[in-house]
C-alpha angles and dihedrals in degrees: 000000000000131000093263092058091048092051091047091051098041102034098121093041091052091048092050089047092052094048093046092048091050096050095037094052091042090054093047094048102039098032088206111159091196088077091065102030117032096177115068101340088177089075091073109105098208108019097173094054093040093055093043095053092038089055091049091051091052090049088052090055091050092051090047090055090054091047089051091052093050094046092046089065087068104028122006093196092055089049091054091048090052094054094044091051090046092053091049091049090046092052092049091048091048091051091051093048092046093051092046103043110016 
């Protein structure tokens, strides 16, 4: 299997990974709550912690997309289960972080 076949098979997963890495790292570095909440970002109680953990959650989703792509080479159903479970975990984590810091 060459690099072209890998890119053809994992194109969407690589794109999701790149976007998640960009926004996750941007949140962690800049700690700007306006990225997550455009309307009234001053209402966030702890903006530094909220953006840090939000960035980590987005990084988790990007890494899950890559894991899904790798697993889907061997078993497409298992790859789909991985991304569905990752989205469910991400939504639970986001709810916890929102309730705690926002």
